[in-house]
N, CA, C and O atoms as a printed pandas DataFrame, in Angstrom:
     atom_number atom_name residue_name chain_id  residue_number  x_coord  y_coord  z_coord
0              1         N          MET        A               1   -1.520   31.655   84.178
1              2        CA          MET        A               1   -1.075   29.712   83.998
2              3         C          MET        A               1   -3.158   29.513   84.024
3              4         O          MET        A               1   -4.032   30.255   84.471
4              5         N          ALA        A               2   -3.205   28.428   83.454
5              6        CA          ALA        A               2   -4.038   27.888   82.520
6              7         C          ALA        A               2   -4.736   26.470   83.716
7              8         O          ALA        A               2   -4.037   25.684   84.356
8              9         N          VAL        A               3   -6.141   26.525   83.699
9             10        CA          VAL        A               3   -6.384   25.022   84.623
10            11         C          VAL        A               3   -7.409   24.428   83.907
11            12         O          VAL        A               3   -8.464   24.950   83.547
12            13         N          ARG        A               4   -7.013   23.282   83.726
13            14        CA          ARG        A               4   -7.648   22.729   82.847
14            15         C          ARG        A               4   -8.580   21.743   84.242
15            16         O          ARG        A               4   -8.096   21.560   85.359
16            17         N          ASN        A               5   -9.616   21.358   83.904
17            18        CA          ASN        A               5  -10.680   20.584   84.485
18            19         C          ASN        A               5  -10.922   19.366   83.588
19            20         O          ASN        A               5  -11.278   19.628   82.439
20            21         N          PHE        A               6  -10.724   17.496   84.078
21            22        CA          PHE        A               6  -11.562   16.647   82.763
22            23         C          PHE        A               6  -11.387   16.001   83.636
23            24         O          PHE        A               6  -10.582   15.948   84.566
24            25         N          ASP        A               7  -12.536   15.266   83.168
25            26        CA          ASP        A               7  -13.516   14.415   83.152
26            27         C          ASP        A               7  -13.134   13.041   82.852
27            28         O          ASP        A               7  -13.525   12.395   81.880
28            29         N          VAL        A               8  -12.065   12.511   84.082
29            30        CA          VAL        A               8  -11.746   11.287   83.662
30            31         C          VAL        A               8  -12.117    9.678   83.274
31            32         O          VAL        A               8  -11.648    8.650   82.786
32            33         N          THR        A               9  -13.577   10.395   84.000
33            34        CA          THR        A               9  -14.726    8.763   84.045
34            35         C          THR        A               9  -15.300    8.935   82.721
35            36         O          THR        A               9  -16.275    8.235   82.447
36            37         N          SER        A              10  -14.715   10.008   81.582
37            38        CA          SER        A              10  -15.469    9.607   80.820
38            39         C          SER        A              10  -15.041    8.534   80.300
39            40         O          SER        A              10  -14.199    7.883   80.919
40            41         N          PRO        A              11  -15.561    8.050   78.923
41            42        CA          PRO        A              11  -15.490    7.024   77.766
42            43         C          PRO        A              11  -13.978    7.781   77.305
43            44         O          PRO        A              11  -13.142    6.886   77.429
44            45         N          ARG        A              12  -13.350    8.928   76.873
45            46        CA          ARG        A              12  -13.013    9.648   75.628
46            47         C          ARG        A              12  -11.675   10.187   76.589
47            48         O          ARG        A              12  -10.971   10.992   75.977
48            49         N          ALA        A              13  -11.191    9.858   78.060
49            50        CA          ALA        A              13  -10.597   10.200   78.902
50            51         C          ALA        A              13   -9.464    9.644   78.468
51            52         O          ALA        A              13   -8.599   10.475   78.748
52            53         N          ALA        A              14   -8.934    8.692   77.927
53            54        CA          ALA        A              14   -7.730    7.514   77.112
54            55         C          ALA        A              14   -7.407    8.627   76.386
55            56         O          ALA        A              14   -6.459    9.140   76.980
56            57         N          ARG        A              15   -7.745    9.421   75.208
57            58        CA          ARG        A              15   -7.767   10.650   74.314
58            59         C          ARG        A              15   -7.172   11.997   74.622
59            60         O          ARG        A              15   -6.918   12.952   73.888
60            61         N          TYR        A              16   -7.016   11.799   75.948
61            62        CA          TYR        A              16   -7.025   13.630   76.423
62            63         C          TYR        A              16   -5.495   12.959   76.448
63            64         O          TYR        A              16   -4.889   11.902   76.624
64            65         N          THR        A              17   -5.296   14.699   76.069
65            66        CA          THR        A              17   -3.385   14.599   75.698
66            67         C          THR        A              17   -3.035   16.208   77.170
67            68         O          THR        A              17   -3.740   17.182   77.431
68            69         N          LEU        A              18   -1.953   15.853   77.641
69            70        CA          LEU        A              18   -1.358   17.151   78.996
70            71         C          LEU        A              18   -0.927   18.186   77.535
71            72         O          LEU        A              18   -0.334   17.518   76.688
72            73         N          LEU        A              19   -1.101   19.420   77.208
73            74        CA          LEU        A              19   -0.417   19.689   76.150
74            75         C          LEU        A              19    0.661   20.409   77.050
75            76         O          LEU        A              19    1.838   20.504   76.703
76            77         N          GLU        A              20    0.070   20.999   78.456
77            78        CA          GLU        A              20    1.564   21.666   79.221
78            79         C          GLU        A              20    1.779   21.114   80.421
79            80         O          GLU        A              20    1.072   21.396   81.388
80            81         N          PRO        A              21    3.225   19.893   80.508
81            82        CA          PRO        A              21    3.519   19.712   81.591
82            83         C          PRO        A              21    3.737   20.381   82.636
83            84         O          PRO        A              21    3.950   21.593   82.626
84            85         N          ALA        A              22    3.699   19.414   84.011
85            86        CA          ALA        A              22    3.761   20.906   84.998
86            87         C          ALA        A              22    5.121   20.967   85.086
87            88         O          ALA        A              22    5.467   19.791   85.193
88            89         N          PRO        A              23    6.547   21.984   85.111
89            90        CA          PRO        A              23    7.666   22.992   85.323
90            91         C          PRO        A              23    8.098   21.109   86.714
91            92         O          PRO        A              23    7.219   20.569   87.386
92            93         N          ARG        A              24    9.576   20.656   86.674
93            94        CA          ARG        A              24    9.406   19.505   87.961
94            95         C          ARG        A              24   10.029   20.919   89.145
95            96         O          ARG        A              24   10.408   22.080   89.295
96            97         N          ARG        A              25    9.674   19.417   89.789
97            98        CA          ARG        A              25   10.415   19.771   91.357
98            99         C          ARG        A              25   11.886   19.909   91.134
99           100         O          ARG        A              25   12.490   19.594   90.109
100          101         N          ARG        A              26   12.576   20.618   92.648
101          102        CA          ARG        A              26   13.166   20.572   92.115
102          103         C          ARG        A              26   13.903   18.768   93.024
103          104         O          ARG        A              26   14.711   17.906   92.678
104          105         N          ALA        A              27   13.460   18.886   93.641
105          106        CA          ALA        A              27   13.488   17.361   94.850
106          107         C          ALA        A              27   12.875   16.521   93.623
107          108         O          ALA        A              27   13.581   15.519   93.510
108          109         N          ASP        A              28   12.408   16.518   93.180
109          110        CA          ASP        A              28   12.583   15.468   91.435
110          111         C          ASP        A              28   13.723   15.102   91.022
111          112         O          ASP        A              28   14.369   14.055   91.026
112          113         N          ILE        A              29   13.947   16.799   90.437
113          114        CA          ILE        A              29   15.311   16.914   89.667
114          115         C          ILE        A              29   16.504   15.795   90.401
115          116         O          ILE        A              29   16.668   14.665   89.940
116          117         N          ARG        A              30   17.206   16.269   91.483
117          118        CA          ARG        A              30   17.580   15.453   92.698
118          119         C          ARG        A              30   17.831   14.477   93.031
119          120         O          ARG        A              30   18.871   14.290   93.662
120          121         N          ARG        A              31   16.711   13.167   92.645
121          122        CA          ARG        A              31   15.838   12.464   92.799
122          123         C          ARG        A              31   16.525   11.532   91.727
123          124         O          ARG        A              31   17.479   10.788   91.960
124          125         N          ALA        A              32   15.899   11.689   90.540
125          126        CA          ALA        A              32   16.782   11.937   88.964
126          127         C          ALA        A              32   18.066   10.905   89.010
127          128         O          ALA        A              32   18.390    9.780   88.629
128          129         N          LYS        A              33   18.809   12.546   90.054
129          130        CA          LYS        A              33   20.009   12.723   89.584
130          131         C          LYS        A              33   20.907   11.128   89.783
131          132         O          LYS        A              33   21.412   10.190   89.166
132          133         N          GLN        A              34   20.644   11.675   91.103
133          134        CA          GLN        A              34   21.006   10.718   92.444
134          135         C          GLN        A              34   20.773    9.235   91.499
135          136         O          GLN        A              34   21.795    8.550   91.525
136          137         N          ARG        A              35   19.870    8.744   90.849
137          138        CA          ARG        A              35   19.438    7.490   90.520
138          139         C          ARG        A              35   20.418    6.938   89.800
139          140         O          ARG        A              35   20.895    5.807   89.889
140          141         N          TRP        A              36   20.784    8.148   88.808
141          142        CA          TRP        A              36   20.824    7.944   87.729
142          143         C          TRP        A              36   22.953    7.556   88.110
143          144         O          TRP        A              36   23.669    6.721   87.556
144          145         N          SER        A              37   23.326    8.593   89.244
145          146        CA          SER        A              37   24.344    8.453   89.445
146          147         C          SER        A              37   24.771    6.966   90.187
147          148         O          SER        A              37   25.818    6.358   89.965
148          149         N          MET        A              38   23.849    6.607   90.981
149          150        CA          MET        A              38   23.689    4.542   91.132
150          151         C          MET        A              38   23.732    4.163   89.640
151          152         O          MET        A              38   24.929    3.973   89.420
152          153         N          VAL        A              39   23.333    4.043   88.980
153          154        CA          VAL        A              39   22.898    3.413   88.490
154          155         C          VAL        A              39   24.521    3.323   87.349
155          156         O          VAL        A              39   25.015    2.310   86.855
156          157         N          GLY        A              40   24.958    4.644   87.241
157          158        CA          GLY        A              40   26.281    4.355   86.363
158          159         C          GLY        A              40   27.262    4.111   87.800
159          160         O          GLY        A              40   28.074    3.317   87.325
160          161         N          ILE        A              41   27.572    4.248   88.854
161          162        CA          ILE        A              41   28.130    3.486   89.979
162          163         C          ILE        A              41   28.437    2.081   89.667
163          164         O          ILE        A              41   29.610    1.785   89.439
164          165         N          GLY        A              42   27.429    1.098   89.628
165          166        CA          GLY        A              42   26.726    0.290   89.174
166          167         C          GLY        A              42   27.546   -0.647   88.236
167          168         O          GLY        A              42   28.189   -1.692   88.343
168          169         N          ALA        A              43   27.079    0.572   86.904
169          170        CA          ALA        A              43   27.748   -0.044   85.993
170          171         C          ALA        A              43   29.226   -0.254   85.742
171          172         O          ALA        A              43   29.631   -1.157   85.010
172          173         N          LEU        A              44   30.041    0.619   86.379
173          174        CA          LEU        A              44   31.379    0.803   86.540
174          175         C          LEU        A              44   32.175   -0.472   87.723
175          176         O          LEU        A              44   33.209   -1.116   87.547
176          177         N          ALA        A              45   31.290   -0.480   88.821
177          178        CA          ALA        A              45   31.217   -1.781   89.950
178          179         C          ALA        A              45   31.284   -3.017   89.420
179          180         O          ALA        A              45   32.263   -3.763   89.437
180          181         N          VAL        A              46   30.301   -3.203   88.983
181          182        CA          VAL        A              46   29.097   -4.594   88.338
182          183         C          VAL        A              46   31.005   -5.292   88.125
183          184         O          VAL        A              46   31.605   -6.085   88.850
184          185         N          PRO        A              47   31.571   -4.441   86.602
185          186        CA          PRO        A              47   32.512   -5.090   85.993
186          187         C          PRO        A              47   33.390   -5.697   86.681
187          188         O          PRO        A              47   33.749   -6.865   86.536
188          189         N          PHE        A              48   33.824   -4.802   87.577
189          190        CA          PHE        A              48   34.805   -4.284   87.911
190          191         C          PHE        A              48   35.272   -5.535   89.051
191          192         O          PHE        A              48   36.428   -5.932   89.200
192          193         N          ALA        A              49   33.986   -6.063   89.846
193          194        CA          ALA        A              49   33.670   -6.829   91.409
194          195         C          ALA        A              49   33.635   -7.996   90.244
195          196         O          ALA        A              49   33.910   -9.130   90.638
196          197         N          ALA        A              50   33.415   -7.877   89.265
197          198        CA          ALA        A              50   33.173   -9.749   88.110
198          199         C          ALA        A              50   34.583   -9.846   87.747
199          200         O          ALA        A              50   35.071  -10.750   88.425
200          201         N          ALA        A              51   35.087   -9.542   87.305
201          202        CA          ALA        A              51   36.578   -9.241   87.125
202          203         C          ALA        A              51   37.721   -9.355   88.554
203          204         O          ALA        A              51   38.797   -9.945   88.459
204          205         N          VAL        A              52   37.286   -8.731   89.733
205          206        CA          VAL        A              52   37.854   -9.928   90.978
206          207         C          VAL        A              52   37.940  -10.311   90.759
207          208         O          VAL        A              52   38.909  -10.475   90.018
208          209         N          ILE        A              53   36.742  -11.474   91.107
209          210        CA          ILE        A              53   36.381  -12.367   91.391
210          211         C          ILE        A              53   36.624  -13.268   90.878
211          212         O          ILE        A              53   36.960  -14.289   91.479
212          213         N          VAL        A              54   36.472  -13.124   88.719
213          214        CA          VAL        A              54   37.433  -14.264   87.889
214          215         C          VAL        A              54   38.847  -14.403   88.224
215          216         O          VAL        A              54   39.355  -15.521   88.312
216          217         N          ILE        A              55   39.657  -13.091   88.457
217          218        CA          ILE        A              55   40.685  -12.858   88.275
218          219         C          ILE        A              55   41.062  -14.318   90.212
219          220         O          ILE        A              55   41.885  -15.174   90.537
220          221         N          GLY        A              56   40.158  -13.846   90.641
221          222        CA          GLY        A              56   40.881  -14.491   92.220
222          223         C          GLY        A              56   40.471  -15.935   92.070
223          224         O          GLY        A              56   40.774  -16.524   93.108
224          225         N          VAL        A              57   39.747  -16.966   90.951
225          226        CA          VAL        A              57   39.130  -18.419   90.853
226          227         C          VAL        A              57   40.033  -18.666   89.881
227          228         O          VAL        A              57   40.466  -19.817   89.944
228          229         N          VAL        A              58   40.448  -18.055   89.060
229          230        CA          VAL        A              58   41.801  -18.531   88.140
230          231         C          VAL        A              58   43.308  -18.602   88.502
231          232         O          VAL        A              58   44.201  -19.181   87.883
232          233         N          HIS        A              59   43.373  -17.998   89.460
233          234        CA          HIS        A              59   44.839  -17.217   89.993
234          235         C          HIS        A              59   44.283  -18.691   91.254
235          236         O          HIS        A              59   44.959  -18.936   92.253
């Protein structure tokens, strides 16, 4: 595994690109899955709750 040492204080530091991103850790993957599952649950629950409120107000 190669180690790259960049001087981020140089004016050209903004042009540096990381050629090989670090592999994602299991904790990062688990956190992303949990975050997207909560977004999915919210995407289903919010319209349902809104419909229940509208039906309650109309009825």
